[in-house]
RODO-2510 file (C-alpha; in nm, 4 decimals, decimal comma):
residues 392
     n   res          X          Y          Z
     1     m    -2,1800     0,0324     1,3123
     2     r    -2,1271    -0,1922     0,9600
     3     v    -1,7761    -0,3723     0,9798
     4     v    -1,6012    -0,5775     0,7293
     5     a    -1,3819    -0,8219     0,9356
     6     k    -1,0921    -0,9944     0,7430
     7     f    -0,9401    -1,2747     0,9534
     8     g    -0,6067    -1,4190     0,7659
     9     g    -0,4732    -1,7297     0,7432
    10     t    -0,2710    -1,7140     1,0662
    11     s    -0,5613    -1,5855     1,2801
    12     l    -0,7559    -1,9041     1,1657
    13     g    -0,4921    -2,1326     1,1670
    14     t    -0,6187    -2,3721     1,4080
    15     g    -0,9217    -2,5112     1,5240
    16     d    -0,8651    -2,2503     1,8743
    17     r    -0,8281    -1,9504     1,6523
    18     i    -1,1301    -2,0336     1,4488
    19     n    -1,2935    -2,0333     1,7875
    20     r    -1,1431    -1,6817     1,9051
    21     a    -1,2702    -1,5135     1,5647
    22     a    -1,6068    -1,6928     1,6006
    23     d    -1,6436    -1,5313     1,9446
    24     s    -1,5561    -1,1766     1,8115
    25     i    -1,7880    -1,1953     1,5097
    26     a    -2,0667    -1,3196     1,7890
    27     a    -1,9978    -1,0479     2,0325
    28     a    -1,9802    -0,7799     1,7755
    29     v    -2,3350    -0,8916     1,6188
    30     e    -2,4996    -0,9230     1,9735
    31     a    -2,3849    -0,5693     2,0329
    32     g    -2,5583    -0,4816     1,7235
    33     h    -2,3279    -0,4084     1,4932
    34     e    -2,3604    -0,5455     1,0814
    35     i    -2,0437    -0,8018     1,0225
    36     a    -1,9701    -0,9140     0,7157
    37     v    -1,6597    -1,1884     0,7379
    38     v    -1,3924    -1,2429     0,4666
    39     a    -1,1426    -1,5471     0,5288
    40     s    -0,7959    -1,6355     0,4074
    41     a    -0,7240    -1,9770     0,3321
    42     m    -0,6104    -2,1510     0,6952
    43     g    -0,2433    -2,1707     0,7781
    44     n    -0,0497    -2,1839     0,5031
    45     t    -0,2976    -2,4167     0,2695
    46     t    -0,2903    -2,1900    -0,0254
    47     d     0,1328    -2,2022    -0,0509
    48     e     0,0971    -2,5775     0,0315
    49     l    -0,1522    -2,6296    -0,2851
    50     l     0,0699    -2,4362    -0,4789
    51     e     0,3876    -2,6420    -0,3923
    52     e     0,1855    -2,9782    -0,5287
    53     i     0,1076    -2,8150    -0,8176
    54     e     0,4479    -3,0310    -0,9437
    55     f     0,2761    -3,0458    -1,3063
    56     e     0,1680    -2,8724    -1,5716
    57     a    -0,1625    -2,6797    -1,4683
    58     e    -0,3729    -2,3752    -1,7050
    59     d    -0,4412    -2,0902    -1,4821
    60     r    -0,7789    -2,1838    -1,4706
    61     d    -0,7338    -2,5422    -1,3275
    62     r    -0,4376    -2,3283    -1,0478
    63     a    -0,7210    -2,0593    -0,9700
    64     e    -0,9584    -2,3953    -0,9173
    65     i    -0,7154    -2,5793    -0,7039
    66     v    -0,5883    -2,2627    -0,4793
    67     s    -0,9556    -2,1809    -0,4628
    68     m    -0,9948    -2,5169    -0,1679
    69     g    -0,8348    -2,2859     0,1003
    70     e    -1,0605    -2,0003     0,0740
    71     r    -1,3313    -2,2868     0,0715
    72     t    -1,2454    -2,4586     0,3415
    73     s    -1,2400    -2,1357     0,5950
    74     v    -1,5628    -2,0273     0,5333
    75     r    -1,7258    -2,3285     0,5553
    76     m    -1,5258    -2,3822     0,8955
    77     l    -1,5746    -2,0469     1,0075
    78     k    -1,9920    -2,0276     0,9192
    79     a    -2,0367    -2,3316     1,1364
    80     a    -1,8584    -2,2291     1,4231
    81     l    -2,0799    -1,9233     1,3932
    82     a    -2,4076    -2,1226     1,3693
    83     a    -2,2729    -2,3097     1,6600
    84     r    -2,3265    -1,9777     1,8410
    85     g    -2,6288    -1,9042     1,7265
    86     i    -2,5666    -1,6732     1,4802
    87     d    -2,7256    -1,6900     1,1144
    88     a    -2,4425    -1,7317     0,8809
    89     a    -2,3544    -1,8155     0,5235
    90     f    -2,0537    -1,8916     0,2866
    91     v    -2,0613    -1,6848     0,0101
    92     e    -1,8077    -1,8055    -0,2957
    93     p    -1,7366    -1,8003    -0,6206
    94     g    -1,9977    -1,9774    -0,8295
    95     g    -2,2381    -1,9098    -0,5756
    96     d    -2,5282    -1,7267    -0,5610
    97     g    -2,4535    -1,3684    -0,4268
    98     w    -2,1059    -1,3885    -0,5167
    99     p    -2,0004    -1,0115    -0,5171
   100     i    -1,6666    -0,9543    -0,7095
   101     i    -1,6222    -0,9926    -1,0517
   102     a    -1,2789    -0,9484    -1,1916
   103     n    -1,0714    -1,0044    -1,5444
   104     d    -0,8021    -1,2800    -1,5671
   105     l    -0,5513    -1,0447    -1,4712
   106     g    -0,7647    -1,0127    -1,1503
   107     e    -0,8359    -0,6289    -1,2698
   108     v    -1,1921    -0,5819    -1,0574
   109     d    -1,5150    -0,4778    -1,2617
   110     v    -1,6048    -0,1692    -1,0332
   111     e    -1,9772    -0,1749    -1,1821
   112     a    -2,0783    -0,5019    -1,2030
   113     t    -1,8735    -0,5603    -0,8281
   114     t    -2,0686    -0,2245    -0,6899
   115     r    -2,3658    -0,3605    -0,7724
   116     r    -2,3143    -0,6721    -0,6481
   117     t    -2,1785    -0,6103    -0,2983
   118     q    -2,4337    -0,3481    -0,2305
   119     e    -2,6892    -0,6493    -0,2862
   120     l    -2,5188    -0,8513    -0,0565
   121     a    -2,5226    -0,5713     0,1888
   122     a    -2,9298    -0,5595     0,1887
   123     d    -2,9448    -0,8365     0,3925
   124     l    -2,6541    -0,7201     0,6569
   125     d    -2,8981    -0,7244     0,9403
   126     a    -2,9765    -1,0319     0,9284
   127     v    -2,7304    -1,2712     0,8016
   128     v    -2,4023    -1,2441     0,8742
   129     p    -2,2043    -1,3202     0,4629
   130     v    -1,8473    -1,4976     0,5444
   131     i    -1,6776    -1,4788     0,1963
   132     t    -1,3898    -1,6077     0,0269
   133     g    -1,0952    -1,3836     0,0492
   134     f    -0,8142    -1,3304    -0,2557
   135     l    -1,1122    -1,5118    -0,5008
   136     a    -1,3047    -1,3600    -0,8060
   137     q    -1,5058    -1,4872    -1,0915
   138     n    -1,5513    -1,3458    -1,4438
   139     h    -1,8624    -1,2722    -1,6685
   140     a    -1,8512    -1,6522    -1,7488
   141     g    -1,8576    -1,7655    -1,4111
   142     e    -1,5224    -1,9094    -1,3788
   143     i    -1,2937    -1,8793    -1,0642
   144     t    -0,9711    -1,5750    -1,0970
   145     t    -0,7873    -1,4713    -0,8557
   146     l    -0,6867    -1,0891    -0,7126
   147     g    -0,2974    -1,1974    -0,6357
   148     r    -0,0853    -1,1466    -0,3963
   149     g    -0,2900    -0,9748    -0,0543
   150     g    -0,6100    -1,0531    -0,2344
   151     s    -0,8022    -1,1346     0,0834
   152     d    -0,6727    -0,7842     0,2412
   153     t    -0,8078    -0,6184    -0,1383
   154     t    -1,1446    -0,8184    -0,1317
   155     a    -1,1998    -0,6647     0,2675
   156     v    -1,0809    -0,3311     0,2086
   157     m    -1,3282    -0,2987    -0,1383
   158     l    -1,6210    -0,4454    -0,0069
   159     g    -1,6122    -0,2012     0,3024
   160     r    -1,6003     0,0419     0,0273
   161     y    -1,8263    -0,0752    -0,1660
   162     i    -2,0730    -0,1559     0,0834
   163     n    -2,0314     0,1921     0,2239
   164     a    -1,9202    -0,0026     0,6061
   165     d    -1,7763     0,2177     0,8712
   166     e    -1,4745     0,0284     0,9097
   167     v    -1,2756    -0,2263     0,7763
   168     v    -1,0980    -0,4589     1,0297
   169     i    -0,8399    -0,6668     0,9268
   170     v    -0,7061    -0,9363     1,2184
   171     t    -0,3658    -1,1182     1,2094
   172     d    -0,1015    -1,2613     1,3829
   173     v     0,0707    -0,9007     1,4462
   174     e    -0,0312    -0,5877     1,6820
   175     g    -0,1137    -0,3497     1,3970
   176     v     0,1872    -0,1404     1,2862
   177     m     0,4894    -0,1190     1,4406
   178     t     0,7699     0,1091     1,5168
   179     g     0,9881    -0,1298     1,3829
   180     d     1,0160    -0,5181     1,3181
   181     p     1,0156    -0,6813     1,6839
   182     r     1,1981    -0,9900     1,5657
   183     v     1,4496    -0,7043     1,4703
   184     v     1,4223    -0,4399     1,7153
   185     e     1,4138    -0,3923     2,0975
   186     g     1,1502    -0,1974     2,2180
   187     a     0,9250    -0,1671     1,9348
   188     r     0,5370    -0,0332     2,0009
   189     n     0,1978    -0,0499     1,8550
   190     v     0,1772     0,3116     1,6541
   191     g    -0,1759     0,3959     1,7087
   192     r    -0,2207     0,5579     1,4247
   193     i    -0,1151     0,5503     1,0488
   194     t    -0,1822     0,7419     0,7099
   195     v    -0,2727     0,5507     0,4247
   196     d     0,0517     0,7000     0,2538
   197     e     0,2618     0,6039     0,5257
   198     l     0,1919     0,2645     0,5447
   199     r     0,1706     0,2216     0,1918
   200     n     0,5489     0,3485     0,1513
   201     l     0,6320     0,1039     0,4076
   202     s     0,4268    -0,1583     0,2286
   203     f     0,6167    -0,1562    -0,0675
   204     r     0,9456    -0,1568     0,1468
   205     g     0,8741    -0,4537     0,3022
   206     a     0,6568    -0,4517     0,6014
   207     e     0,3654    -0,6993     0,6052
   208     v     0,0621    -0,5866     0,7056
   209     v    -0,1586    -0,4455     0,4793
   210     a    -0,1449    -0,5474     0,1326
   211     p    -0,0821    -0,2358    -0,1131
   212     s    -0,3123    -0,3003    -0,3195
   213     a    -0,5818    -0,3354    -0,0540
   214     l    -0,5472     0,0437     0,0499
   215     s    -0,5749     0,1869    -0,3063
   216     y    -0,9669     0,0928    -0,2379
   217     k    -0,9430     0,2985     0,0952
   218     d    -1,1374     0,6271     0,0714
   219     d    -1,1101     0,8844     0,3470
   220     g    -1,4574     0,7844     0,5132
   221     l    -1,3649     0,4179     0,5139
   222     g    -1,1429     0,3405     0,8677
   223     v    -0,9133     0,0542     0,8590
   224     r    -0,7709    -0,1194     1,1708
   225     v    -0,5063    -0,3779     1,1705
   226     v    -0,5387    -0,5944     1,5391
   227     h    -0,4303    -0,9132     1,6432
   228     y    -0,6238    -1,2107     1,6517
   229     q    -0,5789    -1,2807     2,1011
   230     h    -0,7276    -0,9073     2,0765
   231     g    -1,0849    -1,0727     2,0575
   232     d    -1,2570    -0,7169     2,0430
   233     l    -1,3266    -0,6452     1,6312
   234     l    -1,3716    -0,2606     1,6931
   235     t    -1,0998    -0,1530     1,9552
   236     g    -0,7213    -0,0866     1,9730
   237     g    -0,4492    -0,1961     1,7030
   238     t    -0,3446     0,0418     1,4637
   239     l    -0,6036     0,2579     1,2527
   240     i    -0,4895     0,3559     0,9002
   241     e    -0,6686     0,7244     0,8461
   242     g    -0,7108     0,8993     0,4651
   243     e    -0,6761     0,8083     0,1500
   244     f    -0,4569     0,7912    -0,1540
   245     e    -0,4414     1,1739    -0,3221
   246     n    -0,3786     1,1123    -0,7118
   247     l    -0,2188     1,4327    -0,8526
   248     i    -0,0001     1,6242    -1,0415
   249     d     0,1547     1,8669    -0,9153
   250     m     0,4479     2,1879    -0,9934
   251     q     0,6049     2,3497    -0,7264
   252     e     0,5662     2,7715    -0,7825
   253     a     0,8750     2,8875    -0,6851
   254     a     1,2695     2,7832    -0,8179
   255     l     1,4972     2,5359    -0,6993
   256     s     1,8800     2,5250    -0,6882
   257     c     2,0710     2,2355    -0,7366
   258     i     2,3946     2,2201    -0,5705
   259     t     2,5670     1,9227    -0,6473
   260     v     2,9341     1,8260    -0,3930
   261     a     3,1657     1,5712    -0,6085
   262     g     3,4225     1,3298    -0,4075
   263     r     3,6193     1,0530    -0,4334
   264     s     3,3449     0,6710    -0,4019
   265     l     3,1150     0,9099    -0,2003
   266     r     2,9128     0,5699    -0,1641
   267     n     3,1196     0,3984    -0,0001
   268     s     3,2120     0,7341     0,2875
   269     p     3,0322     0,6261     0,5820
   270     g     2,8290     0,8778     0,7345
   271     i     2,9271     1,1889     0,4261
   272     l     2,5727     1,2130     0,3684
   273     a     2,4487     1,2652     0,7049
   274     d     2,7798     1,4909     0,7685
   275     l     2,7008     1,7416     0,4721
   276     s     2,3025     1,7762     0,5870
   277     q     2,4348     1,8122     0,9436
   278     v     2,6110     2,1621     0,8300
   279     l     2,2223     2,2535     0,5871
   280     r     2,0436     2,1850     0,9452
   281     d     2,2563     2,3333     1,1552
   282     a     2,2357     2,6948     0,9138
   283     g     1,8344     2,5949     0,9284
   284     v     1,8414     2,5345     0,5226
   285     n     1,5637     2,3002     0,3990
   286     i     1,6774     2,0313     0,1768
   287     d     1,3681     1,9786    -0,0695
   288     a     1,5076     1,6154    -0,2752
   289     v     1,8270     1,4888    -0,2354
   290     a     2,0111     1,2327    -0,5273
   291     s     2,3580     1,0457    -0,4994
   292     g     2,5666     0,8591    -0,6731
   293     m     2,8753     0,7100    -0,6788
   294     d     3,1039     1,0197    -0,6501
   295     s     2,8341     1,3566    -0,6282
   296     v     2,5582     1,4280    -0,3595
   297     t     2,2899     1,6513    -0,5114
   298     f     2,0732     1,8637    -0,2869
   299     y     1,7747     2,0775    -0,4228
   300     m     1,6805     2,3474    -0,2562
   301     s     1,5184     2,7084    -0,2392
   302     e     1,7155     2,9275    -0,4342
   303     e     1,6961     3,1815    -0,1704
   304     r     1,9663     3,0298     0,0625
   305     s     2,1890     2,8100    -0,2244
   306     k     2,4411     3,0793    -0,2077
   307     e     2,4422     3,0699     0,1913
   308     a     2,4262     2,6315     0,1588
   309     e     2,6897     2,6750    -0,1465
   310     n     2,9598     2,8253     0,1328
   311     l     2,8239     2,6099     0,3946
   312     l     2,8919     2,2925     0,1992
   313     h     3,2165     2,4593     0,0276
   314     s     3,3615     2,4484     0,3947
   315     k     3,2981     2,0605     0,4167
   316     v     3,4978     2,0348     0,1071
   317     v     3,7782     2,2181     0,2205
   318     e     3,7888     2,0067     0,5493
   319     d     3,7450     1,6754     0,3655
   320     q     3,9747     1,4871     0,1446
   321     t     3,7833     1,3099    -0,0025
   322     l     3,5572     1,5370    -0,1220
   323     s     3,6706     1,7335    -0,4565
   324     s     3,4462     2,0226    -0,5433
   325     v     3,0595     2,2058    -0,4923
   326     t     2,9117     2,3638    -0,7884
   327     v     2,5615     2,5358    -0,8142
   328     e     2,2669     2,5494    -1,0535
   329     d     1,9970     2,7700    -1,0361
   330     r     1,5762     2,7971    -1,2276
   331     i     1,5805     2,4354    -1,1796
   332     a     1,1939     2,3192    -1,1626
   333     v     1,0099     1,9779    -1,0204
   334     i     0,7365     1,8493    -1,1150
   335     r     0,5303     1,5457    -0,9196
   336     v     0,3069     1,2793    -1,0216
   337     t     0,1541     1,1331    -0,6999
   338     g    -0,0870     0,8424    -0,7108
   339     g    -0,1444     0,5441    -0,5261
   340     e    -0,1683     0,3549    -0,7674
   341     l     0,1822     0,3711    -0,9422
   342     p     0,3514     0,1485    -0,8095
   343     n     0,1205    -0,0694    -0,9627
   344     r     0,1508     0,0158    -1,3426
   345     p     0,4586    -0,1552    -1,4924
   346     g     0,6617     0,0913    -1,6962
   347     v     0,5405     0,4016    -1,5560
   348     i     0,8780     0,6058    -1,4622
   349     l     0,9041     0,4967    -1,8688
   350     d     0,5835     0,6645    -1,9244
   351     i     0,6498     0,9803    -1,7845
   352     v     1,0088     1,0321    -1,8889
   353     q     1,0109     0,9143    -2,2725
   354     p     0,7447     1,1967    -2,3955
   355     i     0,9791     1,4111    -2,2114
   356     s     1,2659     1,3111    -2,3948
   357     e     1,0983     1,3099    -2,7181
   358     a     1,0239     1,6861    -2,6746
   359     g     1,3988     1,7265    -2,6048
   360     i     1,3438     1,8308    -2,2973
   361     n     1,6608     1,7838    -2,0827
   362     i     1,5842     1,5751    -1,7315
   363     h     1,8212     1,6724    -1,4587
   364     d     1,6808     1,4210    -1,2244
   365     v     1,4035     1,1713    -1,1328
   366     i     1,3436     1,0807    -0,8006
   367     t     1,0972     0,8009    -0,6938
   368     s     0,9899     0,6641    -0,3895
   369     a     0,6543     0,3845    -0,3772
   370     t     0,3992     0,6396    -0,4453
   371     s     0,5639     0,9649    -0,6347
   372     v     0,7666     1,0256    -0,9020
   373     a     0,9376     1,3876    -0,8863
   374     v     1,1136     1,5214    -1,2472
   375     f     1,3400     1,7520    -1,2418
   376     v     1,3740     1,9784    -1,5221
   377     a     1,4925     2,3726    -1,6575
   378     w     1,2795     2,6118    -1,4997
   379     d     1,2402     2,7625    -1,8827
   380     d     1,0971     2,3653    -1,9599
   381     r     0,8499     2,3532    -1,6449
   382     e     0,5156     2,4459    -1,8226
   383     q     0,5823     2,2093    -2,1365
   384     t     0,6817     1,9909    -1,8732
   385     l     0,3584     1,9915    -1,6511
   386     n     0,1402     1,9772    -2,0060
   387     i     0,3188     1,6661    -2,0938
   388     v     0,2625     1,4651    -1,7698
   389     q    -0,0597     1,5980    -1,7238
   390     n    -0,1388     1,4922    -2,1229
   391     e     0,0088     1,1342    -1,9792
   392     f    -0,1731     1,1040    -1,6736
***
């Protein structure tokens, strides 16, 4: 196999852990695999360096300073591999064979980076390159960075451009867990998870793989997360599957919009569960939910809307905090889905502003980490779809 192994700061935080990393790399090489290594700064070196910059420093100088953590890591790891008889070479910005070219905003030059990474891959059968994570180089040869989580981005990007079979993220967790083991009891490892699932978790606080890295993953590239104590780069942990699909989709069938109003619903524990349970018991599928201080709106198929209205009305009659229920039919939904949406500042404005300028009323906008759903009147659906397609 051809594998990119990325070692996070924790997994390189001590001499013993560097030895563990070198042992796992050496074992994979001796088993006949081609290995490229990406190394983060040891421990919390980057944060510590940033904290020491208590003076006005230009971005160029800051990048040079924080690069010292990764530069030290690759030298340590290269030396540990050499001690095991592995032919290794550290690779850093400014040196021969540096692969990642980006501007000062961290935007990667795909053409230049692809060409350089493929040149790097040509020697993988003879040499293990140990590459600084997080860092990049601009066309002038100056150091820049890929931002927070940049070592993950380095690894997945390299994996894609050198046609690797797998990228292994070696970190201080067993993989993706069912919950935070520091908070919930009985949290266990998830053997497999899709890239869309993980991206949503990552943008909502799960610190497993940097969200920016996942946008470089394609369907043919496996990404695995393993604990540094595991010792085997090619088994265990959590396997991340699939790739982001960028698409604009309009639901073919019209929806109904059912709104339940009430006093301070936001402060009524369990009210959303109670209303949803009534629909669930009747087998009514909910397409989307939007809530406010004094209302909850359910979007569902028009075919079940009358039945759903009666079911929800029964809850309104029973519950004194609820006031009334109303239905509006012939609603369309247009969804924009893509792994890059969270990295695009102003993306909501980019969607809704041209729709507003066209005089189209938007009923609702519902967002997640990787999608935006726009609800409009059924008669406005084609024009809305064309506007969104032109924008994206």
